[in-house]
Structures are given as structure tokens and as C-alpha cells.
VOPAGU-2260 file (C-alpha; in pm, 1 decimal, decimal comma):
REM VOPAGU-2260
SITE   aa  ch    i         X         Y         Z
SITE  MET   A    0   -1379,4     563,6   -2413,9
SITE  LEU   A    1   -1389,1     949,4   -2451,0
SITE  GLU   A    2   -1812,8     946,4   -2497,8
SITE  LYS   A    3   -1785,8     685,1   -2203,0
SITE  LEU   A    4   -1605,3     943,6   -1997,6
SITE  ARG   A    5   -1845,6    1228,9   -2102,2
SITE  ILE   A    6   -2120,2     996,5   -2019,4
SITE  ILE   A    7   -1979,4     971,4   -1657,8
SITE  PHE   A    8   -2023,4    1347,6   -1629,1
SITE  THR   A    9   -2349,6    1385,1   -1778,2
SITE  ILE   A   10   -2479,7    1159,5   -1444,1
SITE  PRO   A   11   -2542,7    1427,2   -1222,2
SITE  GLU   A   12   -2489,9    1181,3    -899,5
SITE  LEU   A   13   -2185,2    1035,8   -1008,7
SITE  ARG   A   14   -2055,4    1390,2   -1141,8
SITE  GLN   A   15   -2098,5    1489,0    -763,2
SITE  LYS   A   16   -1937,9    1238,0    -610,2
SITE  ILE   A   17   -1643,3    1264,3    -876,2
SITE  LEU   A   18   -1584,1    1611,6    -778,4
SITE  LEU   A   19   -1638,8    1592,0    -419,3
SITE  THR   A   20   -1386,8    1283,7    -419,9
SITE  LEU   A   21   -1117,0    1539,8    -624,5
SITE  GLY   A   22   -1172,6    1807,0    -390,7
SITE  LEU   A   23   -1128,0    1624,3     -50,1
SITE  LEU   A   24    -812,5    1464,5    -245,4
SITE  ALA   A   25    -687,3    1816,8    -306,6
SITE  ILE   A   26    -751,9    1947,1      32,0
SITE  TYR   A   27    -480,0    1632,4     144,7
SITE  ARG   A   28    -237,5    1714,1     -93,7
SITE  VAL   A   29    -263,1    2097,7      29,6
SITE  GLY   A   30    -228,1    1997,4     403,6
SITE  TRP   A   31      67,0    1743,9     275,9
SITE  GLN   A   32     248,6    2045,4     188,4
SITE  VAL   A   33     256,4    2222,5     534,2
SITE  PRO   A   34     561,3    2181,0     756,7
SITE  LEU   A   35     516,3    2193,1    1111,7
SITE  PRO   A   36     605,2    2580,1    1274,5
SITE  ILE   A   37     891,4    2404,8    1482,5
SITE  VAL   A   38    1059,5    2243,7    1171,2
SITE  ASP   A   39    1329,4    2435,2     969,2
SITE  PRO   A   40    1241,3    2295,8     619,2
SITE  LYS   A   41    1634,3    2398,8     499,5
SITE  ALA   A   42    1744,1    2143,9     765,5
SITE  MET   A   43    1494,3    1873,1     732,6
SITE  THR   A   44    1566,5    1861,1     336,8
SITE  ALA   A   45    1945,2    1809,5     380,1
SITE  PHE   A   46    1841,0    1536,7     658,1
SITE  ALA   A   47    1666,4    1345,1     379,5
SITE  GLU   A   48    1924,9    1370,3     138,7
SITE  GLU   A   49    2204,7    1246,3     375,5
SITE  ALA   A   50    2003,3    1015,4     618,2
SITE  GLY   A   51    2108,6     661,4     465,7
SITE  GLY   A   52    1892,3     349,8     619,0
SITE  ILE   A   53    1662,8     623,5     808,5
SITE  GLY   A   54    1565,9     787,2     527,2
SITE  ALA   A   55    1509,3     456,8     336,0
SITE  LEU   A   56    1279,9     392,5     583,5
SITE  LEU   A   57    1104,9     686,9     623,4
SITE  LYS   A   58    1079,8     660,9     210,0
SITE  THR   A   59     911,4     301,8     254,2
SITE  VAL   A   60     693,0     418,9     483,4
SITE  ALA   A   61     567,7     701,6     300,8
SITE  VAL   A   62     461,9     473,2       3,1
SITE  PHE   A   63     191,3     279,2     155,2
SITE  SER   A   64     105,4     554,4     444,1
SITE  ALA   A   65      58,4     884,0     239,8
SITE  SER   A   66     296,2    1023,2     513,5
SITE  GLN   A   67     539,7    1263,3     483,3
SITE  LEU   A   68     801,9    1232,0     755,9
SITE  SER   A   69    1062,0    1338,9     581,1
SITE  GLN   A   70     973,0    1694,1     588,1
SITE  ALA   A   71     762,2    1705,7     892,7
SITE  THR   A   72     419,1    1830,0     824,1
SITE  ILE   A   73      81,4    1868,8     981,5
SITE  PHE   A   74     -32,3    1520,4     784,7
SITE  GLY   A   75     341,8    1382,6     849,3
SITE  LEU   A   76     196,4    1052,7     978,5
SITE  GLY   A   77     -45,3    1039,3     708,8
SITE  ILE   A   78    -276,3     728,2     783,8
SITE  MET   A   79       5,1     470,6     914,8
SITE  PRO   A   80    -146,5     468,2    1269,2
SITE  TYR   A   81    -513,2     387,5    1113,4
SITE  ILE   A   82    -348,2     103,2     870,1
SITE  SER   A   83    -180,3      12,8    1170,5
SITE  ALA   A   84    -489,3     -41,3    1414,9
SITE  SER   A   85    -654,5    -201,4    1104,0
SITE  ILE   A   86    -406,0    -445,7    1106,0
SITE  ILE   A   87    -402,0    -515,4    1448,2
SITE  PHE   A   88    -756,7    -588,0    1476,1
SITE  GLN   A   89    -781,2    -775,4    1185,6
SITE  LEU   A   90    -558,5    -992,4    1344,7
SITE  LEU   A   91    -689,0    -993,5    1691,6
SITE  ALA   A   92   -1026,5   -1103,6    1537,1
SITE  THR   A   93    -866,3   -1429,2    1426,8
SITE  VAL   A   94    -781,8   -1540,5    1755,2
SITE  TRP   A   95    -945,9   -1336,0    2028,7
SITE  PRO   A   96   -1352,7   -1484,7    2038,5
SITE  PRO   A   97   -1512,5   -1133,7    2158,3
SITE  LEU   A   98   -1386,8    -979,5    1838,1
SITE  GLU   A   99   -1452,6   -1272,4    1640,0
SITE  ARG   A  100   -1789,4   -1288,0    1745,5
SITE  LEU   A  101   -1839,9    -913,5    1686,6
SITE  GLN   A  102   -1704,1    -992,5    1290,8
SITE  LYS   A  103   -1999,1   -1221,9    1229,8
SITE  GLU   A  104   -2247,9    -959,2    1368,3
SITE  GLY   A  105   -2287,5    -818,5    1061,0
SITE  GLU   A  106   -2329,1    -458,3     988,4
SITE  ALA   A  107   -2343,5    -348,9    1348,3
SITE  GLY   A  108   -2046,9    -564,4    1473,8
SITE  ARG   A  109   -1822,6    -388,2    1211,4
SITE  LYS   A  110   -1910,6     -58,1    1323,0
SITE  LYS   A  111   -1824,7    -169,0    1655,0
SITE  ILE   A  112   -1502,9    -275,1    1553,2
SITE  ASN   A  113   -1444,1      19,4    1353,1
SITE  GLU   A  114   -1478,2     208,2    1648,9
SITE  TYR   A  115   -1221,0      53,9    1827,4
SITE  THR   A  116   -1018,0      95,2    1571,7
SITE  ARG   A  117   -1066,2     470,5    1561,6
SITE  TYR   A  118    -958,3     470,6    1945,7
SITE  ALA   A  119    -644,0     291,7    1870,7
SITE  THR   A  120    -555,1     519,6    1600,4
SITE  VAL   A  121    -574,4     799,8    1823,6
SITE  VAL   A  122    -362,6     627,1    2081,6
SITE  ILE   A  123    -129,1     509,7    1822,6
SITE  CYS   A  124    -114,1     855,3    1666,2
SITE  ILE   A  125      10,4    1004,9    2015,8
SITE  VAL   A  126     295,6     740,0    2040,2
SITE  GLN   A  127     431,9     774,2    1724,6
SITE  SER   A  128     428,9    1171,8    1680,4
SITE  TRP   A  129     601,9    1195,2    2027,5
SITE  ALA   A  130     860,6     944,1    1930,8
SITE  TYR   A  131     913,2    1127,8    1644,5
SITE  VAL   A  132     889,5    1490,4    1751,7
SITE  ALA   A  133    1160,4    1355,7    2028,3
SITE  PHE   A  134    1386,0    1243,1    1741,0
SITE  LEU   A  135    1366,8    1544,4    1548,3
SITE  SER   A  136    1459,5    1739,4    1869,4
SITE  ASN   A  137    1753,6    1550,6    1930,5
SITE  THR   A  138    1882,6    1515,5    1566,0
SITE  ARG   A  139    2119,6    1735,9    1392,5
SITE  VAL   A  140    2257,5    1790,6    1061,6
SITE  GLY   A  141    2608,9    1876,9    1089,6
SITE  ASP   A  142    2563,2    2157,9    1367,7
SITE  THR   A  143    2225,9    2242,0    1257,3
SITE  SER   A  144    1936,5    2154,8    1472,2
SITE  LEU   A  145    1621,5    2031,9    1283,4
SITE  ILE   A  146    1446,3    2268,0    1477,8
SITE  GLN   A  147    1435,4    2606,1    1425,9
SITE  SER   A  148    1660,1    2816,7    1667,7
SITE  SER   A  149    1356,1    3066,2    1761,5
SITE  PHE   A  150    1184,2    2759,3    1932,4
SITE  LEU   A  151    1484,6    2621,0    2147,3
SITE  VAL   A  152    1551,3    2682,7    2509,8
SITE  ASP   A  153    1930,3    2606,6    2589,6
SITE  GLY   A  154    1946,1    2395,3    2302,7
SITE  ARG   A  155    1625,7    2178,4    2365,9
SITE  LEU   A  156    1260,1    2186,2    2270,8
SITE  PRO   A  157    1032,0    2260,3    2541,9
SITE  PHE   A  158     794,9    2056,1    2683,5
SITE  LEU   A  159     475,5    2266,8    2589,5
SITE  TRP   A  160     595,5    2343,0    2204,1
SITE  GLN   A  161     664,1    1922,8    2197,2
SITE  PHE   A  162     320,5    1870,1    2334,6
SITE  VAL   A  163     193,0    2116,5    2064,3
SITE  ALA   A  164     377,7    1943,0    1739,6
SITE  VAL   A  165     237,3    1595,9    1902,4
SITE  MET   A  166    -159,0    1731,4    1921,0
SITE  THR   A  167     -96,0    1846,6    1583,8
SITE  MET   A  168      58,4    1532,8    1413,1
SITE  THR   A  169    -221,8    1361,8    1581,2
SITE  ALA   A  170    -478,6    1570,1    1456,7
SITE  GLY   A  171    -377,7    1596,2    1107,6
SITE  THR   A  172    -379,2    1173,2    1081,5
SITE  VAL   A  173    -736,8    1217,5    1270,5
SITE  PHE   A  174    -868,0    1428,9    1026,0
SITE  LEU   A  175    -737,2    1238,7     719,7
SITE  MET   A  176    -892,5     952,4     847,7
SITE  TRP   A  177   -1234,3    1149,3     843,7
SITE  LEU   A  178   -1121,8    1258,4     515,3
SITE  GLY   A  179   -1123,8     872,3     387,1
SITE  GLU   A  180   -1463,2     803,9     571,1
SITE  GLN   A  181   -1643,3    1110,3     375,0
SITE  ILE   A  182   -1484,4     987,0      62,7
SITE  ASP   A  183   -1670,5     652,5     163,1
SITE  GLU   A  184   -1982,0     770,4     252,3
SITE  PHE   A  185   -2018,9    1074,2      -5,0
SITE  GLY   A  186   -1720,2    1008,2    -277,1
SITE  ILE   A  187   -1675,1     728,2    -470,2
SITE  GLY   A  188   -1394,3     427,9    -432,0
SITE  ASN   A  189   -1214,0     374,0     -78,2
SITE  GLY   A  190   -1136,0     672,6      70,7
SITE  ILE   A  191    -824,7     538,8     267,6
SITE  SER   A  192    -706,6     378,5     -70,4
SITE  LEU   A  193    -739,5     680,9    -267,8
SITE  LEU   A  194    -522,2     879,9     -20,8
SITE  ILE   A  195    -253,1     609,0     -69,7
SITE  MET   A  196    -265,2     626,5    -460,1
SITE  ALA   A  197    -264,4    1023,6    -465,9
SITE  GLY   A  198      65,4    1001,3    -249,5
SITE  ILE   A  199     224,8     748,1    -488,7
SITE  LEU   A  200     105,3     925,9    -812,7
SITE  ALA   A  201     211,0    1266,2    -687,5
SITE  ALA   A  202     550,5    1167,2    -720,3
SITE  MET   A  203     537,7    1069,1   -1068,6
SITE  PRO   A  204     570,5    1450,2   -1216,5
SITE  SER   A  205     896,0    1510,7   -1037,2
SITE  ALA   A  206     990,2    1173,7   -1156,3
SITE  LEU   A  207     968,5    1250,6   -1500,9
SITE  VAL   A  208    1092,9    1605,5   -1480,7
SITE  GLU   A  209    1442,5    1405,1   -1338,5
SITE  LEU   A  210    1408,5    1114,5   -1631,7
SITE  GLY   A  211    1377,7    1421,3   -1882,9
SITE  SER   A  212    1696,9    1610,8   -1741,3
SITE  ASP   A  213    1907,3    1277,4   -1770,8
SITE  THR   A  214    1806,4    1228,7   -2115,6
SITE  THR   A  215    1951,0    1328,8   -2390,6
SITE  TRP   A  216    1744,9    1329,4   -2750,1
SITE  GLU   A  217    1986,0    1139,3   -2940,2
SITE  LEU   A  218    2092,6     821,3   -3030,1
SITE  GLY   A  219    2356,1     638,7   -2796,0
SITE  GLY   A  220    2318,0     938,5   -2538,0
SITE  GLY   A  221    2651,6    1127,9   -2455,9
SITE  GLY   A  222    2758,1    1337,8   -2176,3
SITE  GLY   A  223    2653,8    1108,8   -1899,3
SITE  LYS   A  224    2274,3    1098,7   -2027,4
SITE  MET   A  225    2066,2     824,7   -2139,6
SITE  GLY   A  226    2003,0     835,5   -2522,1
SITE  ILE   A  227    1644,7     858,5   -2697,5
SITE  GLU   A  228    1652,9     480,2   -2741,0
SITE  THR   A  229    1675,1     420,8   -2369,3
SITE  LEU   A  230    1351,4     602,1   -2307,6
SITE  LEU   A  231    1178,2     411,0   -2530,2
SITE  VAL   A  232    1280,1      98,7   -2413,6
SITE  LEU   A  233    1176,4     209,3   -2047,0
SITE  ALA   A  234     837,7     352,5   -2171,4
SITE  ALA   A  235     751,8     -28,9   -2326,4
SITE  LEU   A  236     922,0    -213,5   -2007,6
SITE  PHE   A  237     666,8      46,8   -1792,9
SITE  VAL   A  238     325,1     -70,3   -2008,4
SITE  GLY   A  239     469,4    -425,7   -2006,7
SITE  VAL   A  240     525,6    -424,3   -1641,8
SITE  VAL   A  241     182,9    -247,6   -1579,5
SITE  ALA   A  242      -8,6    -528,5   -1796,6
SITE  GLY   A  243     124,8    -776,2   -1596,7
SITE  VAL   A  244      77,4    -641,8   -1278,4
SITE  VAL   A  245    -290,0    -607,7   -1395,6
SITE  PHE   A  246    -303,2    -950,0   -1542,0
SITE  MET   A  247    -161,7   -1108,8   -1210,9
SITE  THR   A  248    -382,5    -875,7   -1008,8
SITE  GLN   A  249    -710,3   -1023,8   -1158,1
SITE  GLY   A  250    -600,6   -1344,4   -1204,0
SITE  GLN   A  251    -824,5   -1608,0   -1027,8
SITE  ARG   A  252    -873,2   -1984,8    -989,0
SITE  ARG   A  253   -1240,9   -2062,3   -1020,8
SITE  ILE   A  254   -1360,9   -2365,6    -824,9
SITE  PRO   A  255   -1672,3   -2525,8   -1028,7
SITE  THR   A  256   -1974,9   -2566,7    -730,0
SITE  GLN   A  257   -2312,4   -2747,4    -772,4
SITE  SER   A  258   -2590,8   -2630,3    -587,1
SITE  ALA   A  259   -2876,3   -2888,8    -471,0
SITE  LYS   A  260   -3205,1   -2903,1    -591,3
SITE  HIS   A  261   -3523,3   -2864,0    -405,8
SITE  VAL   A  262   -3903,0   -2969,6    -473,9
SITE  ARG   A  263   -4148,0   -2686,0    -376,8
SITE  GLY   A  264   -4471,2   -2828,8    -519,6
SITE  ARG   A  265   -4442,3   -2866,3    -907,8
SITE  ARG   A  266   -4123,4   -2678,2    -914,7
SITE  VAL   A  267   -3809,3   -2730,7    -895,7
SITE  TYR   A  268   -3508,3   -2493,4    -728,3
SITE  GLY   A  269   -3139,2   -2465,7    -734,6
SITE  GLY   A  270   -2917,8   -2756,8    -920,9
SITE  THR   A  271   -2737,2   -2432,8   -1080,7
SITE  ARG   A  272   -2376,2   -2461,3   -1160,2
SITE  GLN   A  273   -2130,5   -2134,0   -1015,7
SITE  TYR   A  274   -1815,9   -2119,3    -918,7
SITE  LEU   A  275   -1604,6   -2029,9    -644,6
SITE  PRO   A  276   -1346,3   -1762,4    -715,3
SITE  LEU   A  277    -956,6   -1751,2    -542,7
SITE  ARG   A  278    -785,4   -1475,1    -598,5
SITE  VAL   A  279    -403,3   -1549,2    -717,2
SITE  ASN   A  280    -272,6   -1287,6    -538,4
SITE  GLN   A  281    -447,6   -1352,2    -215,9
SITE  ALA   A  282    -231,4   -1161,2      20,0
SITE  GLY   A  283    -221,8    -842,8    -204,2
SITE  VAL   A  284      50,0    -595,8    -140,4
SITE  MET   A  285      78,1    -694,6     256,2
SITE  PRO   A  286     379,5    -939,6     230,0
SITE  ILE   A  287     622,3    -656,4      18,8
SITE  ILE   A  288     521,1    -405,8     296,1
SITE  PHE   A  289     641,9    -641,4     604,0
SITE  ALA   A  290     919,5    -792,2     391,0
SITE  SER   A  291    1070,2    -434,8     310,9
SITE  SER   A  292     991,4    -297,5     610,7
SITE  LEU   A  293    1159,7    -583,8     792,9
SITE  LEU   A  294    1495,7    -527,7     589,6
SITE  LEU   A  295    1529,0    -175,2     660,0
SITE  PHE   A  296    1613,4    -256,0    1036,2
SITE  PRO   A  297    1948,5    -436,0     988,1
SITE  GLN   A  298    2039,9    -216,5     749,5
SITE  MET   A  299    2006,2      92,5     977,4
SITE  ILE   A  300    2162,1     -92,5    1242,5
SITE  PHE   A  301    2480,1    -201,7    1036,4
SITE  GLN   A  302    2482,5     148,2     906,8
SITE  TYR   A  303    2528,8     308,7    1237,5
SITE  LEU   A  304    2764,3      82,4    1339,1
SITE  HIS   A  305    2964,1     108,0    1045,3
SITE  ASN   A  306    2965,8     480,3    1077,3
SITE  ALA   A  307    3081,2     419,0    1424,4
SITE  ASN   A  308    3322,6     204,5    1336,9
SITE  PRO   A  309    3432,6     310,3    1009,9
SITE  GLY   A  310    3760,1      81,6    1000,6
SITE  SER   A  311    3600,3    -240,2    1047,1
SITE  ALA   A  312    3577,0    -453,5     757,4
SITE  VAL   A  313    3309,0    -687,1     880,3
SITE  LEU   A  314    3081,5    -409,3     957,3
SITE  GLY   A  315    3129,5    -246,1     643,1
SITE  ALA   A  316    3088,9    -599,5     467,0
SITE  LEU   A  317    2750,1    -622,4     687,6
SITE  HIS   A  318    2623,3    -307,0     576,9
SITE  ASP   A  319    2707,2    -355,8     212,8
SITE  SER   A  320    2501,8    -716,3     220,2
SITE  PHE   A  321    2187,2    -537,4     336,4
SITE  THR   A  322    2182,7    -209,8      98,1
SITE  ARG   A  323    1911,3    -232,0     -77,2
SITE  GLY   A  324    1966,1    -292,8    -465,8
SITE  GLN   A  325    2310,3    -344,3    -443,7
SITE  SER   A  326    2337,6    -680,0    -284,7
SITE  PHE   A  327    2253,7   -1030,3    -402,4
SITE  LEU   A  328    2211,7   -1154,0     -22,9
SITE  TYR   A  329    1951,6    -889,8      19,7
SITE  ASN   A  330    1722,7    -998,8    -262,0
SITE  VAL   A  331    1749,7   -1349,0    -186,2
SITE  LEU   A  332    1644,0   -1283,7     169,7
SITE  TYR   A  333    1372,5   -1013,4      33,7
SITE  VAL   A  334    1230,0   -1301,0    -186,7
SITE  VAL   A  335    1228,8   -1540,0     120,8
SITE  LEU   A  336    1052,0   -1312,6     310,6
SITE  ILE   A  337     757,6   -1207,9      77,2
SITE  TYR   A  338     690,1   -1581,5       1,1
SITE  PHE   A  339     676,8   -1605,0     429,0
SITE  PHE   A  340     437,2   -1346,9     466,8
SITE  CYS   A  341     267,5   -1476,0     153,9
SITE  TYR   A  342     170,8   -1791,2     321,7
SITE  PHE   A  343     116,1   -1609,8     675,3
SITE  TRP   A  344    -132,3   -1349,1     532,3
SITE  THR   A  345    -325,6   -1615,2     345,7
SITE  ALA   A  346    -354,5   -1807,3     636,6
SITE  ILE   A  347    -482,6   -1569,8     826,8
SITE  THR   A  348    -723,0   -1374,8     572,2
SITE  PHE   A  349    -829,2   -1682,0     395,8
SITE  ASN   A  350   -1020,0   -1995,3     675,8
SITE  PRO   A  351   -1123,9   -2240,9     445,9
SITE  LYS   A  352   -1319,6   -2451,4     708,1
SITE  GLU   A  353   -1539,4   -2137,0     722,5
SITE  MET   A  354   -1571,9   -2128,4     320,4
SITE  ALA   A  355   -1688,2   -2499,2     370,0
SITE  ASP   A  356   -1924,1   -2433,7     591,5
SITE  ASN   A  357   -2084,2   -2159,4     407,5
SITE  LEU   A  358   -2150,5   -2370,0     119,0
SITE  LYS   A  359   -2304,9   -2656,6     342,2
SITE  ASN   A  360   -2559,7   -2399,2     464,9
SITE  PHE   A  361   -2620,7   -2269,4     101,2
SITE  GLY   A  362   -2704,0   -2603,9     -13,6
SITE  ALA   A  363   -2391,3   -2595,8    -221,0
SITE  PHE   A  364   -2106,8   -2830,3    -300,0
SITE  ILE   A  365   -1784,8   -2896,1    -496,6
SITE  PRO   A  366   -1838,0   -3183,3    -727,8
SITE  GLY   A  367   -1634,5   -3498,1    -627,1
SITE  TYR   A  368   -1588,0   -3371,7    -263,3
SITE  ARG   A  369   -1804,8   -3419,4       6,1
SITE  PRO   A  370   -1950,5   -3109,1     206,1
SITE  GLY   A  371   -1766,8   -3042,8     519,9
SITE  LYS   A  372   -1392,6   -3156,0     590,4
SITE  ARG   A  373   -1326,5   -3315,9     261,3
SITE  THR   A  374   -1416,2   -2966,4      95,8
SITE  ALA   A  375   -1221,0   -2755,8     326,0
SITE  ASP   A  376    -917,1   -3005,2     281,8
SITE  PHE   A  377    -929,8   -2947,3     -86,1
SITE  LEU   A  378    -995,7   -2566,2     -40,5
SITE  GLU   A  379    -650,5   -2537,1     163,2
SITE  ARG   A  380    -456,6   -2749,3    -100,0
SITE  VAL   A  381    -550,5   -2523,9    -370,0
SITE  MET   A  382    -508,8   -2206,1    -215,6
SITE  GLU   A  383    -165,3   -2368,3     -82,3
SITE  ARG   A  384     -76,6   -2416,3    -467,0
SITE  ILE   A  385    -207,2   -2070,0    -618,4
SITE  THR   A  386     -46,3   -1873,8    -298,6
SITE  TYR   A  387     293,3   -2023,5    -458,4
SITE  VAL   A  388     239,8   -1857,7    -792,4
SITE  GLY   A  389     104,9   -1539,7    -619,6
SITE  ALA   A  390     402,5   -1532,5    -396,0
SITE  ALA   A  391     645,6   -1556,9    -744,7
SITE  PHE   A  392     448,5   -1281,7    -894,4
SITE  LEU   A  393     498,1   -1048,9    -597,0
SITE  SER   A  394     865,0   -1143,3    -536,4
SITE  LEU   A  395     962,5   -1052,8    -927,8
SITE  VAL   A  396     741,9    -721,1    -932,5
SITE  ALA   A  397     920,3    -631,1    -581,7
SITE  ILE   A  398    1299,6    -690,0    -759,1
SITE  ILE   A  399    1201,4    -512,0   -1094,0
SITE  PRO   A  400    1264,8    -157,5    -982,0
SITE  THR   A  401    1646,8    -295,6    -893,7
SITE  ILE   A  402    1691,7    -488,7   -1198,0
SITE  VAL   A  403    1574,7    -218,3   -1424,3
SITE  GLY   A  404    1774,3      15,2   -1227,8
SITE  GLY   A  405    2106,8    -151,9   -1236,1
SITE  ALA   A  406    2072,0    -253,0   -1599,1
SITE  LEU   A  407    1985,2      61,2   -1747,7
SITE  GLY   A  408    2131,0     303,1   -1468,3
SITE  ILE   A  409    1827,5     491,4   -1410,5
SITE  PRO   A  410    1780,3     675,6   -1038,5
SITE  PRO   A  411    1576,2     473,9    -809,1
SITE  GLN   A  412    1290,1     741,4    -784,7
SITE  ILE   A  413    1214,5     634,2   -1119,4
SITE  ALA   A  414    1301,0     277,4   -1144,1
SITE  SER   A  415    1024,6     275,7    -831,8
SITE  PHE   A  416     736,4     288,7   -1102,4
SITE  TYR   A  417     844,1      -1,4   -1275,8
SITE  GLY   A  418     774,0    -236,8    -946,7
SITE  GLY   A  419     701,4    -254,2    -596,8
SITE  THR   A  420     446,2    -155,1    -333,4
SITE  GLY   A  421     363,2     154,9    -535,7
SITE  LEU   A  422     264,7       8,8    -849,6
SITE  LEU   A  423      60,5    -295,0    -699,7
SITE  ILE   A  424    -140,1     -43,0    -472,8
SITE  ALA   A  425    -190,8     230,2    -778,7
SITE  VAL   A  426    -333,4     -76,9   -1013,6
SITE  SER   A  427    -548,9    -241,1    -733,2
SITE  VAL   A  428    -701,6     100,3    -653,4
SITE  ALA   A  429    -738,7     180,7   -1014,2
SITE  PHE   A  430    -923,7    -121,1   -1079,8
SITE  ASP   A  431   -1160,2     -64,7    -766,6
SITE  LEU   A  432   -1255,0     265,5    -858,3
SITE  VAL   A  433   -1337,4     145,3   -1254,9
SITE  GLN   A  434   -1569,0    -121,2   -1057,7
SITE  LYS   A  435   -1747,7     141,9    -843,9
SITE  ILE   A  436   -1733,3     402,6   -1140,4
SITE  ASP   A  437   -1890,6      46,8   -1355,1
SITE  SER   A  438   -2164,5       2,9   -1109,0
SITE  HIS   A  439   -2327,1     349,8   -1149,4
SITE  LEU   A  440   -2303,9     321,5   -1510,1
SITE  VAL   A  441   -2490,7     -42,3   -1532,4
SITE  MET   A  442   -2732,7      88,8   -1282,4
SITE  ARG   A  443   -2869,0     343,0   -1566,9
SITE  ASN   A  444   -2819,4     102,0   -1843,8
SITE  TYR   A  445   -2513,6     214,8   -1984,8
SITE  THR   A  446   -2185,5     -23,6   -2048,9
SITE  GLY   A  447   -1904,2      38,0   -1820,6
SITE  LEU   A  448   -1561,4     150,9   -1887,5
SITE  LEU   A  449   -1379,0    -158,0   -1964,4
SITE  GLU   A  450   -1674,3    -319,9   -2161,9
SITE  LYS   A  451   -1746,3    -295,8   -2550,8
SITE  SER   A  452   -2045,6    -110,9   -2670,1
């Protein structure tokens, strides 16, 4: 492996791409730490620790959007508006004929859709940043405002400073979108995905420091700290969970296909047997993102009502029922929503009729099934079955942090690395990056990173 890494940096083009990508990611991490000038950092830190349901929502959004809403930085929105715009246009392309026609026009159509996505991103940025700045200006921690007193006039933030903050956050998101596109064009890997992965992995050092402070290097522990045997169990469990995620992420159901034979003069073309790969986890991480985000809203509502009426036993029970990691009802609803969104997202992104038509147009067929409707029905049945397995896998990965945290008594920040959205995104992006590097190595007759010499 060390020899392969040495070979990577001996190829000038590949070395330049990797160094450029690392440099652009470093720029993102620097801007991620720069707060808005109007914000009081100490008050924001206190608010993030006491926010409850709102704080949980901000942390969940930060996982899959490379954002820093809990600290109100210039990159506070991250690439969340761009992701939202991309999802909107992806859904519209399945129901709106003009966009569907654009999508089928090839590279020119995709460039046009990307242009519309950028415009929509700016609009979403302005709306979200304005709502966020208004929220900051109206929120207090005790008697302290989140806005620095030097910017307040009669206890309120003037419109001019609100406008400056909104434009700053919008420019930050547009700059991140540009960074992602530069990585796509001149670097290596998917730029937007790498930005998200960088935000996830950046939390690992602080989690390791917290784990070290909660561990005593003695058997059995003591003084409220974990023992060395618990640390070894956590390390083995982490390796096992990552291996399981890798196995299921790469899992495929291979449908055999046969191409028809064509006689041209004295030569026979076609007649080869290939396979059609169907991913077990076709929906990716989207079901977990949708399910966790949807369940945070009732948690926030019931927390607000419970704080307003602390003596109500009903509101207290409802608040406890929707508290993440502490309620059986929450986990059951979590699993149900993951199954629902798995089938929903797969139905949007996987079109068996279009796939059957493509096979027919290329002169290929699935043995035992006639081209056309019967092939489409067969592909739909297969996808329904493997989606059930994929949804079960996502459900297990989603609740593993809760199980690990409850059984071993470790903090949520550490337990989050044992499953959930962050782990899935990190594994998926890492595999995509390795495949991009392998393509450069294979072009120069070297073996790939995951291949035997």
C-alpha cells in the first residue's frame, strides 16, 4: 500500500489534482471558522449548548450540508441551499415534461439544468440566511443577545446590518459551490461530496479527545470513566460497523443480460452475456436525512410546549417520546420513515420502464423475459425486494449510535461515528475518491489501490 501511495505522487497530473483538492478543502475549513462580524461568539456557544431541539436540528443539518449554523460563520449555510435546489430539480425532472426533455438532451441539457440550479441556490440562500439572521436577532441566552451590543440600535439589529449579514452568508454559499465545481473540473473526486466529508471528518479529533478524557487506562474503569476494555470493544465495534457499511454500500444484485447476434457479411456480432447491476442501497443516504429531519420538528414543537407548560404531564410524556435516543417510539417511527423514504426515493430515481426500453434499443434482453413490459415488471419486482433489504440495512445503521451510546454509556458525539448519516456519507465518498484515483492509475498501467499487485 505504501508503494502504491508513492506511485500516486510520482504521477505529475494526479499529484497536482490531489494537492489542488487538498488546498481548496483547506480554504473551506478556514472560512468555516470565521464568524459573522455581528455575532457574539460566546453567546452563540452558550446558545448551542442550551438549545435543545433546535440545537439538535442544527447539528443534524450540519452533518449533510457542511454548514456551521450553531456558530453563525460566513460559511454558516454550507452547501445546504445547493443540495436543496439540486433535490428540487431532480424531483421536478420526473414530473415536469420540459425538464425531463432537457435531462434527455445529454450534456447540453445537464448544463442548462445546472444553470437553473445555481440561480435557485442563490434565491434559497437569500431566503434561508434572512430567516436565520432574523432568528439570531430575536433570540437571547438569558439576558444576553446573540448579536454584539455595538451593532444594536434600541435593542434591535438595523436593516443595513441584516442585509450585510444576508449577503455575506449568500456569498459564502456561492463561493463553496464554486469551490466544489473547481474540484470537479481541476481536482479529483466529487467536490460537493468532499466538502461534506471534510466537515464530518473534522469532528473526529474532538471526539477522540473527548473519548480519551473519559477513559482511564485501567481495567474496569473507575471514577465515572470507562476502562481500557471498553475502549478496545469500541475500536473493534467501529471496525466491524465500517466493514458492514462498506459491504452493503457496494452490494449489488446482478441481473444477467444477453445481447442479440447480428450477422454482417461473414462476421457475427453480439451474442455476449453481461449483467445489469442493481444496487442494494439504491436510495443512498437520502432516507436517513429525510427521516431524521422530519422527526426533529415534533421534538422541537413538544419541547417548546413543555417549556411553556412545565407542569403538564401529557406534554412531558410527548416530549420524552420524541427525544432522540431515549424513546422506543422514536426509534420505531425512525425505522418506519426510513422504509417509506427508501421506497419513495427509489421510485423516483429508478425507472424500470426506461431501463427496459434501453435494453431493447441496444438489442439486449434478460433471458426468460420478453423485451418491453415483462422485462420492466421483472426489474420492478427485483428492485422492490432488494430495496426491502437496503431499508433494513439503513435502519440498522441509523439506530446503531443509539444502541452503542445507551449500552456503553458513551457521549453522542462519539457514538455518531458508529453509524448514521455521517458514516454512510464518509464511506460512499471515500469509495468514489478511490475509484477516481484508480482510473488514473489504470490508464498508466498501474494496479489500483484496492487491487492486488
